[in-house]
N, CA, C and O atoms as a Tripos MOL2 file, in Angstrom:
@<TRIPOS>MOLECULE
protein
  292   291    73     0     0
PROTEIN
NO_CHARGES

@<TRIPOS>ATOM
      1 N          23.9620  -26.8210    0.7760 N.3       1 MET1
      2 CA         23.4520  -25.7480    1.1890 C.3       1 MET1
      3 C          23.9980  -24.7230    0.2140 C.2       1 MET1
      4 O          25.2240  -24.7630    0.1150 O.2       1 MET1
      5 N          23.3380  -23.7440   -0.5880 N.am      2 PRO2
      6 CA         23.4860  -22.3170   -1.4230 C.3       2 PRO2
      7 C          24.1570  -21.3760   -0.0330 C.2       2 PRO2
      8 O          23.7440  -21.2440    1.1200 O.2       2 PRO2
      9 N          25.1620  -20.9140   -0.6290 N.am      3 ILE3
     10 CA         26.4620  -19.6830    0.4640 C.3       3 ILE3
     11 C          25.2240  -18.8490    0.9880 C.2       3 ILE3
     12 O          25.4560  -18.5550    2.1610 O.2       3 ILE3
     13 N          24.0310  -18.3650    0.5910 N.am      4 TYR4
     14 CA         23.2830  -17.3170    1.1060 C.3       4 TYR4
     15 C          22.5830  -17.9110    2.5050 C.2       4 TYR4
     16 O          22.3660  -17.2260    3.5050 O.2       4 TYR4
     17 N          22.3290  -19.0890    2.3840 N.am      5 GLN5
     18 CA         21.4870  -19.6660    3.4620 C.3       5 GLN5
     19 C          23.2050  -19.5920    4.4940 C.2       5 GLN5
     20 O          23.4930  -18.7430    5.3370 O.2       5 GLN5
     21 N          23.5620  -20.0820    4.3040 N.am      6 ARG6
     22 CA         24.6690  -20.2890    5.1390 C.3       6 ARG6
     23 C          25.0940  -18.9600    6.1880 C.2       6 ARG6
     24 O          25.6760  -19.0550    7.2690 O.2       6 ARG6
     25 N          24.6500  -17.8030    5.5650 N.am      7 PHE7
     26 CA         24.6210  -16.5860    6.6080 C.3       7 PHE7
     27 C          23.8560  -16.5490    8.0670 C.2       7 PHE7
     28 O          22.8220  -17.1830    8.2800 O.2       7 PHE7
     29 N          24.4790  -15.7570    8.9900 N.am      8 PRO8
     30 CA         24.0580  -15.7960   10.4620 C.3       8 PRO8
     31 C          22.8330  -15.1740   10.5830 C.2       8 PRO8
     32 O          22.3340  -15.3240   11.6990 O.2       8 PRO8
     33 N          22.1100  -14.4510    9.7090 N.am      9 ARG9
     34 CA         20.8760  -13.8630    9.3120 C.3       9 ARG9
     35 C          19.9720  -15.2930    9.3420 C.2       9 ARG9
     36 O          18.9880  -15.2110   10.0770 O.2       9 ARG9
     37 N          20.1770  -16.7630    8.5670 N.am     10 TYR10
     38 CA         18.8210  -17.3160    8.3920 C.3      10 TYR10
     39 C          19.4640  -17.9630    9.8450 C.2      10 TYR10
     40 O          18.5560  -18.2950   10.6080 O.2      10 TYR10
     41 N          20.2460  -18.1040   10.1540 N.am     11 GLY11
     42 CA         19.9280  -19.4400   11.6960 C.3      11 GLY11
     43 C          19.1920  -19.1480   12.4740 C.2      11 GLY11
     44 O          18.7090  -18.0190   12.3950 O.2      11 GLY11
     45 N          18.8820  -19.8300   13.3060 N.am     12 SER12
     46 CA         17.8740  -20.0100   14.2840 C.3      12 SER12
     47 C          18.0680  -19.1460   15.1970 C.2      12 SER12
     48 O          16.9700  -18.9870   15.7280 O.2      12 SER12
     49 N          19.1080  -18.2480   15.8770 N.am     13 ASP13
     50 CA         19.1120  -18.0470   16.6910 C.3      13 ASP13
     51 C          18.7210  -16.1330   16.2350 C.2      13 ASP13
     52 O          18.7950  -15.2080   17.0450 O.2      13 ASP13
     53 N          18.4140  -16.0320   15.0940 N.am     14 HIS14
     54 CA         18.4060  -14.4500   14.6580 C.3      14 HIS14
     55 C          17.0130  -15.1450   14.6940 C.2      14 HIS14
     56 O          16.5120  -14.7290   15.7380 O.2      14 HIS14
     57 N          16.1990  -15.9200   14.1430 N.am     15 ARG15
     58 CA         14.8900  -16.3240   14.0690 C.3      15 ARG15
     59 C          14.3740  -15.9600   15.2720 C.2      15 ARG15
     60 O          13.5220  -15.0720   15.3140 O.2      15 ARG15
     61 N          14.8040  -16.5750   16.3840 N.am     16 ASP16
     62 CA         14.4050  -16.2130   17.9270 C.3      16 ASP16
     63 C          14.3550  -14.7890   18.3840 C.2      16 ASP16
     64 O          13.3910  -14.1340   18.7800 O.2      16 ASP16
     65 N          15.5380  -14.4780   18.2480 N.am     17 MET17
     66 CA         15.7360  -12.7950   18.5070 C.3      17 MET17
     67 C          14.6440  -12.1150   17.8140 C.2      17 MET17
     68 O          13.6640  -11.7350   18.4550 O.2      17 MET17
     69 N          14.7320  -11.9410   16.6170 N.am     18 MET18
     70 CA         13.5510  -11.2990   15.9330 C.3      18 MET18
     71 C          12.1620  -11.6170   16.0500 C.2      18 MET18
     72 O          11.3220  -10.7720   15.7410 O.2      18 MET18
     73 N          11.6890  -13.2490   16.6490 N.am     19 TRP19
     74 CA         10.5340  -13.4470   17.3060 C.3      19 TRP19
     75 C          10.4660  -12.6580   18.7440 C.2      19 TRP19
     76 O           9.6060  -11.8340   19.0550 O.2      19 TRP19
     77 N          11.4950  -13.0700   19.4970 N.am     20 GLU20
     78 CA         11.2420  -12.0270   21.0380 C.3      20 GLU20
     79 C          11.2220  -10.4840   20.5810 C.2      20 GLU20
     80 O          10.6050   -9.7680   21.3700 O.2      20 GLU20
     81 N          11.5040  -10.1490   20.0110 N.am     21 GLN21
     82 CA         11.7530   -8.6580   19.9300 C.3      21 GLN21
     83 C          10.2060   -8.2840   19.1570 C.2      21 GLN21
     84 O           9.7290   -7.1560   19.2840 O.2      21 GLN21
     85 N           9.7290   -9.0080   18.6170 N.am     22 LYS22
     86 CA          8.1830   -8.9070   18.1440 C.3      22 LYS22
     87 C           8.4120   -8.1840   16.6600 C.2      22 LYS22
     88 O           7.4250   -7.6320   16.1730 O.2      22 LYS22
     89 N           9.4980   -8.1620   16.0170 N.am     23 LEU23
     90 CA          9.6220   -7.5540   14.9630 C.3      23 LEU23
     91 C           8.9520   -8.4050   13.9040 C.2      23 LEU23
     92 O           8.5440   -7.8930   12.8620 O.2      23 LEU23
     93 N           8.8070  -10.0000   14.2170 N.am     24 GLN24
     94 CA          8.1020  -10.6440   13.1050 C.3      24 GLN24
     95 C           6.5150  -10.7620   13.1630 C.2      24 GLN24
     96 O           5.6670  -11.1940   12.3830 O.2      24 GLN24
     97 N           6.4970  -10.3870   13.9920 N.am     25 ALA25
     98 CA          4.6460  -10.8460   14.1400 C.3      25 ALA25
     99 C           3.9780   -9.1840   14.8040 C.2      25 ALA25
    100 O           3.1050   -9.1100   15.6690 O.2      25 ALA25
    101 N           4.6270   -8.0410   14.1630 N.am     26 LYS26
    102 CA          4.1720   -6.8020   15.0810 C.3      26 LYS26
    103 C           2.9080   -6.4390   14.5340 C.2      26 LYS26
    104 O           2.7280   -6.4320   13.3160 O.2      26 LYS26
    105 N           1.9840   -6.1240   15.3860 N.am     27 ASP27
    106 CA          0.3970   -5.9110   14.8850 C.3      27 ASP27
    107 C           0.1090   -4.4030   14.9440 C.2      27 ASP27
    108 O          -0.1530   -3.5860   15.8270 O.2      27 ASP27
    109 N           0.2800   -4.3970   13.5580 N.am     28 GLU28
    110 CA          0.3760   -2.8600   13.7130 C.3      28 GLU28
    111 C          -1.0780   -1.6530   13.6060 C.2      28 GLU28
    112 O          -1.2370   -0.4580   13.8540 O.2      28 GLU28
    113 N          -1.9990   -2.8730   13.0540 N.am     29 LEU29
    114 CA         -3.1900   -2.2940   13.4970 C.3      29 LEU29
    115 C          -3.9170   -1.9850   14.7900 C.2      29 LEU29
    116 O          -4.7780   -1.1160   14.9310 O.2      29 LEU29
    117 N          -3.4760   -2.7730   15.6740 N.am     30 SER30
    118 CA         -3.9020   -2.4130   16.8550 C.3      30 SER30
    119 C          -3.2220   -1.4490   17.4280 C.2      30 SER30
    120 O          -3.3910   -1.3900   18.6460 O.2      30 SER30
    121 N          -2.4010   -0.5520   16.9010 N.am     31 GLN31
    122 CA         -1.4890    0.7170   17.5530 C.3      31 GLN31
    123 C          -2.2560    1.6530   16.9420 C.2      31 GLN31
    124 O          -2.1460    2.7940   17.3890 O.2      31 GLN31
    125 N          -3.1600    1.4370   15.8510 N.am     32 LEU32
    126 CA         -3.9000    2.3900   15.4490 C.3      32 LEU32
    127 C          -4.8200    3.1170   16.0610 C.2      32 LEU32
    128 O          -5.5620    2.3740   16.7030 O.2      32 LEU32
    129 N          -5.2550    4.8030   16.2020 N.am     33 PRO33
    130 CA         -6.4910    4.8910   16.6100 C.3      33 PRO33
    131 C          -7.9100    4.2290   16.6110 C.2      33 PRO33
    132 O          -7.8960    3.3120   15.7890 O.2      33 PRO33
    133 N          -8.6980    4.3040   17.0060 N.am     34 ALA34
    134 CA         -9.8930    3.6040   17.2390 C.3      34 ALA34
    135 C         -10.8220    4.1040   15.4250 C.2      34 ALA34
    136 O         -11.3090    3.3930   14.5470 O.2      34 ALA34
    137 N         -10.6930    5.5770   15.5670 N.am     35 TRP35
    138 CA        -11.4110    6.1620   14.2230 C.3      35 TRP35
    139 C         -10.4980    6.0660   13.0480 C.2      35 TRP35
    140 O         -10.7390    6.7780   12.0720 O.2      35 TRP35
    141 N          -9.2990    5.1220   13.0400 N.am     36 MET36
    142 CA         -8.3200    4.3940   11.8790 C.3      36 MET36
    143 C          -8.7590    3.3650   11.9360 C.2      36 MET36
    144 O          -8.4360    3.0800   10.7830 O.2      36 MET36
    145 N          -9.0500    2.8390   12.1410 N.am     37 GLN37
    146 CA         -9.2500    1.1940   12.4760 C.3      37 GLN37
    147 C         -10.5340    0.6850   11.5730 C.2      37 GLN37
    148 O         -10.7320   -0.2530   10.8010 O.2      37 GLN37
    149 N         -11.4270    1.9800   12.1600 N.am     38 ASN38
    150 CA        -12.8260    1.6360   11.3660 C.3      38 ASN38
    151 C         -13.3540    3.2540   11.0200 C.2      38 ASN38
    152 O         -13.9480    4.0280   11.7710 O.2      38 ASN38
    153 N         -13.0270    3.4020    9.9810 N.am     39 PRO39
    154 CA        -13.4190    5.0010    9.6600 C.3      39 PRO39
    155 C         -14.9970    4.9200    9.3020 C.2      39 PRO39
    156 O         -15.6260    4.0120    8.7600 O.2      39 PRO39
    157 N         -15.4760    6.3440    9.8550 N.am     40 PRO40
    158 CA        -16.8270    6.3590    9.4930 C.3      40 PRO40
    159 C         -17.5660    6.4470    7.8270 C.2      40 PRO40
    160 O         -17.0590    6.7690    6.7520 O.2      40 PRO40
    161 N         -18.9380    6.0170    8.1800 N.am     41 ALA41
    162 CA        -19.3800    5.6010    6.5650 C.3      41 ALA41
    163 C         -18.9560    7.2340    5.5270 C.2      41 ALA41
    164 O         -18.6810    7.2130    4.3280 O.2      41 ALA41
    165 N         -19.0090    8.3440    6.2920 N.am     42 TRP42
    166 CA        -19.0540    9.5170    5.4910 C.3      42 TRP42
    167 C         -17.6440    9.7710    4.9180 C.2      42 TRP42
    168 O         -17.5190   10.5120    3.9430 O.2      42 TRP42
    169 N         -16.4440    9.1040    5.5680 N.am     43 ALA43
    170 CA        -15.2590    9.7260    5.2220 C.3      43 ALA43
    171 C         -14.8040    8.1390    4.0890 C.2      43 ALA43
    172 O         -13.8380    8.0120    3.3360 O.2      43 ALA43
    173 N         -15.5920    7.4500    4.3000 N.am     44 LYS44
    174 CA        -15.5860    6.0230    3.0130 C.3      44 LYS44
    175 C         -16.5230    6.8060    1.7700 C.2      44 LYS44
    176 O         -16.2820    6.7730    0.5630 O.2      44 LYS44
    177 N         -17.3240    7.3050    2.2560 N.am     45 LYS45
    178 CA        -18.0190    7.7510    0.9000 C.3      45 LYS45
    179 C         -17.2940    8.7880    0.3290 C.2      45 LYS45
    180 O         -17.2290    8.8060   -0.9000 O.2      45 LYS45
    181 N         -16.7750    9.5980    0.9250 N.am     46 PHE46
    182 CA        -15.8190   10.6180    0.7410 C.3      46 PHE46
    183 C         -14.6690   10.2500   -0.2060 C.2      46 PHE46
    184 O         -14.2920   11.0290   -1.0820 O.2      46 PHE46
    185 N         -14.2800    9.3920   -0.0640 N.am     47 TRP47
    186 CA        -12.8090    9.0110   -0.3520 C.3      47 TRP47
    187 C         -12.9720    8.5010   -1.7670 C.2      47 TRP47
    188 O         -12.1900    8.7540   -2.6830 O.2      47 TRP47
    189 N         -14.3620    7.5560   -1.8830 N.am     48 LEU48
    190 CA        -14.3530    7.0670   -2.8120 C.3      48 LEU48
    191 C         -14.9730    7.9050   -4.3530 C.2      48 LEU48
    192 O         -14.8250    7.7980   -5.5710 O.2      48 LEU48
    193 N         -15.7050    8.7310   -3.4060 N.am     49 GLY49
    194 CA        -16.2720    9.5430   -4.4920 C.3      49 GLY49
    195 C         -14.8270   10.6170   -4.9810 C.2      49 GLY49
    196 O         -14.7210   11.0350   -6.1340 O.2      49 GLY49
    197 N         -14.0530   10.8600   -4.1480 N.am     50 LEU50
    198 CA        -12.5220   11.5430   -4.5060 C.3      50 LEU50
    199 C         -12.2450   10.7490   -5.5520 C.2      50 LEU50
    200 O         -12.1610   11.2380   -6.6780 O.2      50 LEU50
    201 N         -12.0900    9.6010   -5.3610 N.am     51 ALA51
    202 CA        -10.9700    8.1790   -6.2030 C.3      51 ALA51
    203 C         -11.6850    8.3330   -7.4260 C.2      51 ALA51
    204 O         -10.9630    8.5110   -8.4070 O.2      51 ALA51
    205 N         -12.8630    8.3140   -7.6160 N.am     52 LEU52
    206 CA        -14.1020    8.4680   -8.6510 C.3      52 LEU52
    207 C         -14.0570   10.0430   -9.5490 C.2      52 LEU52
    208 O         -14.3400   10.1880  -10.7380 O.2      52 LEU52
    209 N         -13.8330   10.5880   -9.0570 N.am     53 VAL53
    210 CA        -13.8060   12.0690   -9.6670 C.3      53 VAL53
    211 C         -12.1290   12.3950  -10.4450 C.2      53 VAL53
    212 O         -11.8810   12.8930  -11.5430 O.2      53 VAL53
    213 N         -10.8770   11.7180   -9.0130 N.am     54 GLY54
    214 CA        -10.0870   11.8580   -9.7960 C.3      54 GLY54
    215 C          -9.9410   10.8720  -10.9750 C.2      54 GLY54
    216 O          -9.8470   11.4430  -12.0610 O.2      54 GLY54
    217 N          -9.9000    9.4820  -11.0150 N.am     55 SER55
    218 CA        -10.1670    9.0470  -12.2460 C.3      55 SER55
    219 C         -10.4640    9.4270  -13.3960 C.2      55 SER55
    220 O          -9.6880    9.4940  -14.3490 O.2      55 SER55
    221 N         -11.8640    9.7640  -13.3810 N.am     56 VAL56
    222 CA        -12.6890   10.3460  -14.9050 C.3      56 VAL56
    223 C         -12.0300   11.7030  -15.2100 C.2      56 VAL56
    224 O         -12.1300   12.2190  -16.3230 O.2      56 VAL56
    225 N         -11.2670   12.3390  -14.0620 N.am     57 GLU57
    226 CA        -10.2430   13.6200  -14.7290 C.3      57 GLU57
    227 C          -9.2570   13.0580  -15.8860 C.2      57 GLU57
    228 O          -9.1180   13.3400  -17.0760 O.2      57 GLU57
    229 N          -8.4490   11.8640  -14.7480 N.am     58 ILE58
    230 CA         -7.1250   11.2370  -15.5790 C.3      58 ILE58
    231 C          -7.8040   10.6860  -16.8680 C.2      58 ILE58
    232 O          -7.3910   11.0500  -17.9690 O.2      58 ILE58
    233 N          -8.6290    9.9910  -16.7690 N.am     59 LEU59
    234 CA         -9.1290    9.7740  -18.3320 C.3      59 LEU59
    235 C          -9.1520   10.5250  -18.9100 C.2      59 LEU59
    236 O          -8.5480   10.5070  -19.9830 O.2      59 LEU59
    237 N          -9.9390   11.6900  -18.4510 N.am     60 ARG60
    238 CA        -10.1820   12.7860  -19.4490 C.3      60 ARG60
    239 C          -9.1280   13.1970  -20.1950 C.2      60 ARG60
    240 O          -8.9210   12.8650  -21.3620 O.2      60 ARG60
    241 N          -8.4790   13.8980  -19.5520 N.am     61 ILE61
    242 CA         -7.1830   14.3910  -20.0380 C.3      61 ILE61
    243 C          -6.7240   13.3110  -20.8320 C.2      61 ILE61
    244 O          -6.4370   13.9150  -21.8650 O.2      61 ILE61
    245 N          -6.4230   11.9450  -21.0770 N.am     62 LEU62
    246 CA         -5.7990   10.7200  -21.6590 C.3      62 LEU62
    247 C          -6.1870   11.2070  -22.9400 C.2      62 LEU62
    248 O          -5.4440   11.7030  -23.7870 O.2      62 LEU62
    249 N          -7.6130   10.9920  -23.0170 N.am     63 VAL63
    250 CA         -8.6530   11.1440  -24.1100 C.3      63 VAL63
    251 C          -8.4350   12.8830  -24.8720 C.2      63 VAL63
    252 O          -8.9760   13.1250  -25.9510 O.2      63 VAL63
    253 N          -8.1360   13.2640  -24.6110 N.am     64 ILE64
    254 CA         -7.9840   15.1030  -24.7120 C.3      64 ILE64
    255 C          -6.1730   14.7680  -25.5130 C.2      64 ILE64
    256 O          -5.8570   14.8740  -26.6980 O.2      64 ILE64
    257 N          -5.4770   14.4400  -24.5590 N.am     65 VAL65
    258 CA         -4.0540   14.0450  -25.3060 C.3      65 VAL65
    259 C          -3.8330   13.1450  -26.5100 C.2      65 VAL65
    260 O          -2.9050   13.1280  -27.3180 O.2      65 VAL65
    261 N          -5.1470   12.2540  -26.4020 N.am     66 ALA66
    262 CA         -5.0270   11.1050  -27.3770 C.3      66 ALA66
    263 C          -5.6100   12.0030  -28.6930 C.2      66 ALA66
    264 O          -5.0590   11.9710  -29.7940 O.2      66 ALA66
    265 N          -6.4590   12.5700  -28.4820 N.am     67 GLY67
    266 CA         -7.3570   13.1090  -29.9760 C.3      67 GLY67
    267 C          -6.2170   14.9600  -30.1530 C.2      67 GLY67
    268 O          -6.4360   15.8700  -30.9530 O.2      67 GLY67
    269 N          -5.6650   14.9220  -29.6240 N.am     68 SER68
    270 CA         -4.6200   15.7100  -30.0780 C.3      68 SER68
    271 C          -3.8420   15.4470  -30.8620 C.2      68 SER68
    272 O          -3.4890   16.1250  -31.8270 O.2      68 SER68
    273 N          -3.4360   14.2790  -30.4880 N.am     69 MET69
    274 CA         -2.0350   13.6520  -30.8820 C.3      69 MET69
    275 C          -2.7790   13.1600  -32.1190 C.2      69 MET69
    276 O          -2.2810   13.8410  -33.0160 O.2      69 MET69
    277 N          -3.5530   12.4820  -32.5890 N.am     70 LEU70
    278 CA         -4.3630   12.0540  -33.4700 C.3      70 LEU70
    279 C          -4.6530   12.8730  -34.5620 C.2      70 LEU70
    280 O          -4.3570   12.5570  -35.7140 O.2      70 LEU70
    281 N          -5.3240   14.1060  -34.2000 N.am     71 SER71
    282 CA         -5.8010   15.4200  -35.0800 C.3      71 SER71
    283 C          -4.6750   15.8420  -35.5130 C.2      71 SER71
    284 O          -4.7410   16.1250  -36.7090 O.2      71 SER71
    285 N          -3.1120   16.0950  -34.8000 N.am     72 THR72
    286 CA         -2.0990   16.9590  -35.5200 C.3      72 THR72
    287 C          -1.7040   15.6590  -37.0440 C.2      72 THR72
    288 O          -1.8220   14.4340  -37.0720 O.2      72 THR72
    289 N          -1.1740   16.7600  -38.2380 N.am     73 ARG73
    290 CA         -0.6800   15.9790  -39.0840 C.3      73 ARG73
    291 C           0.5350   15.8480  -39.4110 C.2      73 ARG73
    292 O           0.8580   15.0270  -40.2690 O.2      73 ARG73
@<TRIPOS>BOND
     1     1     2 1
     2     2     3 1
     3     3     4 2
     4     3     5 am
     5     5     6 1
     6     6     7 1
     7     7     8 2
     8     7     9 am
     9     9    10 1
    10    10    11 1
    11    11    12 2
    12    11    13 am
    13    13    14 1
    14    14    15 1
    15    15    16 2
    16    15    17 am
    17    17    18 1
    18    18    19 1
    19    19    20 2
    20    19    21 am
    21    21    22 1
    22    22    23 1
    23    23    24 2
    24    23    25 am
    25    25    26 1
    26    26    27 1
    27    27    28 2
    28    27    29 am
    29    29    30 1
    30    30    31 1
    31    31    32 2
    32    31    33 am
    33    33    34 1
    34    34    35 1
    35    35    36 2
    36    35    37 am
    37    37    38 1
    38    38    39 1
    39    39    40 2
    40    39    41 am
    41    41    42 1
    42    42    43 1
    43    43    44 2
    44    43    45 am
    45    45    46 1
    46    46    47 1
    47    47    48 2
    48    47    49 am
    49    49    50 1
    50    50    51 1
    51    51    52 2
    52    51    53 am
    53    53    54 1
    54    54    55 1
    55    55    56 2
    56    55    57 am
    57    57    58 1
    58    58    59 1
    59    59    60 2
    60    59    61 am
    61    61    62 1
    62    62    63 1
    63    63    64 2
    64    63    65 am
    65    65    66 1
    66    66    67 1
    67    67    68 2
    68    67    69 am
    69    69    70 1
    70    70    71 1
    71    71    72 2
    72    71    73 am
    73    73    74 1
    74    74    75 1
    75    75    76 2
    76    75    77 am
    77    77    78 1
    78    78    79 1
    79    79    80 2
    80    79    81 am
    81    81    82 1
    82    82    83 1
    83    83    84 2
    84    83    85 am
    85    85    86 1
    86    86    87 1
    87    87    88 2
    88    87    89 am
    89    89    90 1
    90    90    91 1
    91    91    92 2
    92    91    93 am
    93    93    94 1
    94    94    95 1
    95    95    96 2
    96    95    97 am
    97    97    98 1
    98    98    99 1
    99    99   100 2
   100    99   101 am
   101   101   102 1
   102   102   103 1
   103   103   104 2
   104   103   105 am
   105   105   106 1
   106   106   107 1
   107   107   108 2
   108   107   109 am
   109   109   110 1
   110   110   111 1
   111   111   112 2
   112   111   113 am
   113   113   114 1
   114   114   115 1
   115   115   116 2
   116   115   117 am
   117   117   118 1
   118   118   119 1
   119   119   120 2
   120   119   121 am
   121   121   122 1
   122   122   123 1
   123   123   124 2
   124   123   125 am
   125   125   126 1
   126   126   127 1
   127   127   128 2
   128   127   129 am
   129   129   130 1
   130   130   131 1
   131   131   132 2
   132   131   133 am
   133   133   134 1
   134   134   135 1
   135   135   136 2
   136   135   137 am
   137   137   138 1
   138   138   139 1
   139   139   140 2
   140   139   141 am
   141   141   142 1
   142   142   143 1
   143   143   144 2
   144   143   145 am
   145   145   146 1
   146   146   147 1
   147   147   148 2
   148   147   149 am
   149   149   150 1
   150   150   151 1
   151   151   152 2
   152   151   153 am
   153   153   154 1
   154   154   155 1
   155   155   156 2
   156   155   157 am
   157   157   158 1
   158   158   159 1
   159   159   160 2
   160   159   161 am
   161   161   162 1
   162   162   163 1
   163   163   164 2
   164   163   165 am
   165   165   166 1
   166   166   167 1
   167   167   168 2
   168   167   169 am
   169   169   170 1
   170   170   171 1
   171   171   172 2
   172   171   173 am
   173   173   174 1
   174   174   175 1
   175   175   176 2
   176   175   177 am
   177   177   178 1
   178   178   179 1
   179   179   180 2
   180   179   181 am
   181   181   182 1
   182   182   183 1
   183   183   184 2
   184   183   185 am
   185   185   186 1
   186   186   187 1
   187   187   188 2
   188   187   189 am
   189   189   190 1
   190   190   191 1
   191   191   192 2
   192   191   193 am
   193   193   194 1
   194   194   195 1
   195   195   196 2
   196   195   197 am
   197   197   198 1
   198   198   199 1
   199   199   200 2
   200   199   201 am
   201   201   202 1
   202   202   203 1
   203   203   204 2
   204   203   205 am
   205   205   206 1
   206   206   207 1
   207   207   208 2
   208   207   209 am
   209   209   210 1
   210   210   211 1
   211   211   212 2
   212   211   213 am
   213   213   214 1
   214   214   215 1
   215   215   216 2
   216   215   217 am
   217   217   218 1
   218   218   219 1
   219   219   220 2
   220   219   221 am
   221   221   222 1
   222   222   223 1
   223   223   224 2
   224   223   225 am
   225   225   226 1
   226   226   227 1
   227   227   228 2
   228   227   229 am
   229   229   230 1
   230   230   231 1
   231   231   232 2
   232   231   233 am
   233   233   234 1
   234   234   235 1
   235   235   236 2
   236   235   237 am
   237   237   238 1
   238   238   239 1
   239   239   240 2
   240   239   241 am
   241   241   242 1
   242   242   243 1
   243   243   244 2
   244   243   245 am
   245   245   246 1
   246   246   247 1
   247   247   248 2
   248   247   249 am
   249   249   250 1
   250   250   251 1
   251   251   252 2
   252   251   253 am
   253   253   254 1
   254   254   255 1
   255   255   256 2
   256   255   257 am
   257   257   258 1
   258   258   259 1
   259   259   260 2
   260   259   261 am
   261   261   262 1
   262   262   263 1
   263   263   264 2
   264   263   265 am
   265   265   266 1
   266   266   267 1
   267   267   268 2
   268   267   269 am
   269   269   270 1
   270   270   271 1
   271   271   272 2
   272   271   273 am
   273   273   274 1
   274   274   275 1
   275   275   276 2
   276   275   277 am
   277   277   278 1
   278   278   279 1
   279   279   280 2
   280   279   281 am
   281   281   282 1
   282   282   283 1
   283   283   284 2
   284   283   285 am
   285   285   286 1
   286   286   287 1
   287   287   288 2
   288   287   289 am
   289   289   290 1
   290   290   291 1
   291   291   292 2
@<TRIPOS>SUBSTRUCTURE
     1 MET1         2 RESIDUE 1 A MET
     2 PRO2         6 RESIDUE 1 A PRO
     3 ILE3        10 RESIDUE 1 A ILE
     4 TYR4        14 RESIDUE 1 A TYR
     5 GLN5        18 RESIDUE 1 A GLN
     6 ARG6        22 RESIDUE 1 A ARG
     7 PHE7        26 RESIDUE 1 A PHE
     8 PRO8        30 RESIDUE 1 A PRO
     9 ARG9        34 RESIDUE 1 A ARG
    10 TYR10       38 RESIDUE 1 A TYR
    11 GLY11       42 RESIDUE 1 A GLY
    12 SER12       46 RESIDUE 1 A SER
    13 ASP13       50 RESIDUE 1 A ASP
    14 HIS14       54 RESIDUE 1 A HIS
    15 ARG15       58 RESIDUE 1 A ARG
    16 ASP16       62 RESIDUE 1 A ASP
    17 MET17       66 RESIDUE 1 A MET
    18 MET18       70 RESIDUE 1 A MET
    19 TRP19       74 RESIDUE 1 A TRP
    20 GLU20       78 RESIDUE 1 A GLU
    21 GLN21       82 RESIDUE 1 A GLN
    22 LYS22       86 RESIDUE 1 A LYS
    23 LEU23       90 RESIDUE 1 A LEU
    24 GLN24       94 RESIDUE 1 A GLN
    25 ALA25       98 RESIDUE 1 A ALA
    26 LYS26      102 RESIDUE 1 A LYS
    27 ASP27      106 RESIDUE 1 A ASP
    28 GLU28      110 RESIDUE 1 A GLU
    29 LEU29      114 RESIDUE 1 A LEU
    30 SER30      118 RESIDUE 1 A SER
    31 GLN31      122 RESIDUE 1 A GLN
    32 LEU32      126 RESIDUE 1 A LEU
    33 PRO33      130 RESIDUE 1 A PRO
    34 ALA34      134 RESIDUE 1 A ALA
    35 TRP35      138 RESIDUE 1 A TRP
    36 MET36      142 RESIDUE 1 A MET
    37 GLN37      146 RESIDUE 1 A GLN
    38 ASN38      150 RESIDUE 1 A ASN
    39 PRO39      154 RESIDUE 1 A PRO
    40 PRO40      158 RESIDUE 1 A PRO
    41 ALA41      162 RESIDUE 1 A ALA
    42 TRP42      166 RESIDUE 1 A TRP
    43 ALA43      170 RESIDUE 1 A ALA
    44 LYS44      174 RESIDUE 1 A LYS
    45 LYS45      178 RESIDUE 1 A LYS
    46 PHE46      182 RESIDUE 1 A PHE
    47 TRP47      186 RESIDUE 1 A TRP
    48 LEU48      190 RESIDUE 1 A LEU
    49 GLY49      194 RESIDUE 1 A GLY
    50 LEU50      198 RESIDUE 1 A LEU
    51 ALA51      202 RESIDUE 1 A ALA
    52 LEU52      206 RESIDUE 1 A LEU
    53 VAL53      210 RESIDUE 1 A VAL
    54 GLY54      214 RESIDUE 1 A GLY
    55 SER55      218 RESIDUE 1 A SER
    56 VAL56      222 RESIDUE 1 A VAL
    57 GLU57      226 RESIDUE 1 A GLU
    58 ILE58      230 RESIDUE 1 A ILE
    59 LEU59      234 RESIDUE 1 A LEU
    60 ARG60      238 RESIDUE 1 A ARG
    61 ILE61      242 RESIDUE 1 A ILE
    62 LEU62      246 RESIDUE 1 A LEU
    63 VAL63      250 RESIDUE 1 A VAL
    64 ILE64      254 RESIDUE 1 A ILE
    65 VAL65      258 RESIDUE 1 A VAL
    66 ALA66      262 RESIDUE 1 A ALA
    67 GLY67      266 RESIDUE 1 A GLY
    68 SER68      270 RESIDUE 1 A SER
    69 MET69      274 RESIDUE 1 A MET
    70 LEU70      278 RESIDUE 1 A LEU
    71 SER71      282 RESIDUE 1 A SER
    72 THR72      286 RESIDUE 1 A THR
    73 ARG73      290 RESIDUE 1 A ARG
């Protein structure tokens, strides 16, 4: 058995303690507010629109920089 598997953190006591403290199976989604679990449709559309505009702007800047690099002598 490799040395790192002999350490106590890999033992059954540690595993059982983590399970009892609910550190292994913590359900974070159930603790969120209802509006965060299922956001409204307008918020999803706004977020996707914002992501689209941002990605187009990044692409535009990359094209401008690449064009400037290629046009210099």
